[in-house]
C-alpha positions as CSV (number, residue, x, y, z in Angstrom):
1,M,-86.6,-12.9,135.5
2,V,-87.5,-16.1,137.2
3,Q,-84.3,-18.0,136.1
4,N,-82.3,-15.4,138.1
5,L,-84.1,-16.3,141.4
6,G,-83.5,-19.1,143.8
7,L,-86.1,-21.2,145.7
8,N,-87.0,-18.3,148.1
9,R,-87.5,-15.9,145.1
10,M,-84.3,-14.1,145.9
11,L,-81.7,-13.1,143.4
12,F,-78.7,-15.4,143.0
13,G,-75.5,-13.8,144.2
14,G,-73.7,-14.6,140.9
15,N,-76.3,-12.7,139.0
16,M,-75.8,-9.7,141.2
17,M,-72.0,-10.0,140.6
18,A,-72.6,-10.0,136.8
19,W,-74.8,-6.9,137.1
20,L,-72.1,-5.1,139.2
21,D,-69.5,-6.0,136.6
22,E,-71.7,-4.6,133.8
23,A,-72.5,-1.4,135.6
24,A,-68.8,-0.9,136.6
25,G,-67.7,-1.5,133.0
26,I,-70.1,1.1,131.7
27,F,-68.9,3.6,134.4
28,A,-65.2,2.9,133.6
29,H,-65.9,3.5,129.9
30,E,-67.9,6.6,130.3
31,Y,-65.7,8.2,133.0
32,T,-62.4,7.6,131.1
33,G,-63.8,7.9,127.5
34,E,-61.6,4.9,126.6
35,K,-63.1,2.6,123.9
36,Y,-61.9,-0.7,125.4
37,M,-62.1,-1.2,129.2
38,V,-61.8,-4.7,130.8
39,T,-62.2,-6.0,134.3
40,L,-59.0,-6.5,136.1
41,R,-60.4,-7.4,139.5
42,F,-63.1,-6.8,142.1
43,G,-62.6,-6.6,145.8
44,G,-64.6,-8.9,148.1
45,F,-68.3,-8.9,147.7
46,E,-70.2,-8.1,150.8
47,F,-73.9,-9.1,150.5
48,H,-75.7,-7.1,153.2
49,H,-79.3,-7.8,152.2
50,P,-81.2,-10.0,149.7
51,V,-82.8,-8.7,146.5
52,R,-86.3,-10.2,146.2
53,E,-88.5,-10.6,143.2
54,G,-89.9,-7.2,142.3
55,D,-87.1,-5.2,143.9
56,I,-85.5,-2.4,141.8
57,V,-81.8,-2.0,142.2
58,H,-79.6,1.0,141.4
59,F,-75.9,0.8,140.9
60,Y,-73.5,3.6,142.0
61,C,-69.8,4.0,141.2
62,M,-67.9,6.4,143.5
63,N,-64.5,7.6,144.4
64,P,-62.8,7.0,141.0
65,K,-59.0,7.1,140.8
66,I,-57.2,7.0,137.5
67,G,-53.8,5.5,137.2
68,R,-51.6,5.2,134.1
69,T,-53.6,2.4,132.4
70,S,-56.4,1.7,135.0
71,I,-59.2,3.2,136.9
72,S,-60.3,2.0,140.4
73,F,-63.5,2.9,142.2
74,D,-66.1,1.7,144.7
75,V,-69.4,0.1,143.6
76,E,-72.7,-0.2,145.5
77,A,-76.0,-1.8,144.6
78,V,-78.9,-0.1,146.4
79,R,-82.6,-1.0,146.5
80,T,-85.1,1.8,145.8
81,D,-85.9,1.9,149.6
82,G,-82.3,3.0,150.2
83,T,-81.0,-0.3,151.5
84,V,-77.4,-1.0,150.5
85,V,-77.5,-4.6,149.1
86,V,-73.8,-5.1,148.1
87,Q,-70.6,-3.1,148.3
88,T,-67.3,-3.8,146.6
89,S,-64.5,-2.2,144.7
90,A,-63.4,-2.5,141.0
91,V,-60.4,-2.0,138.8
92,F,-60.6,-1.8,135.1
93,V,-57.8,-1.5,132.5
94,A,-57.8,0.4,129.2
95,L,-56.7,-1.6,126.2
96,D,-55.5,-0.6,122.8
97,E,-56.8,-2.1,119.5
98,S,-54.5,-5.1,119.8
99,G,-55.7,-5.9,123.4
100,K,-52.6,-4.5,125.2
101,P,-52.9,-2.1,128.2
102,K,-52.7,1.5,127.1
103,A,-52.3,4.8,128.9
104,I,-55.6,6.5,129.8
105,E,-56.1,10.0,128.5
106,K,-57.0,11.8,131.8
107,R,-60.7,12.6,131.9
108,G,-63.4,12.6,134.5
């Protein structure tokens, strides 16, 4: 979408960060099977290459480690030509119905 692009028709970094958060949240939910997973933190974002208008980007979540109430993993955004655009790490926490951290039933 045009509103996601800057003057040079390249994706704004903040939009990429939001997409990474969404992809990571989906992964955390699916991998753990927990109903409520929220972002605790992300590592530093390393933007290696731009995403230009028309590029298709795939998101990969790797190396998951489940703790008592959280899951941590690496996240990459990769263009269809194989170019790694962004790399970071993420930590998500499982919450109970009242919004308090809860133990993760080990899955994965």
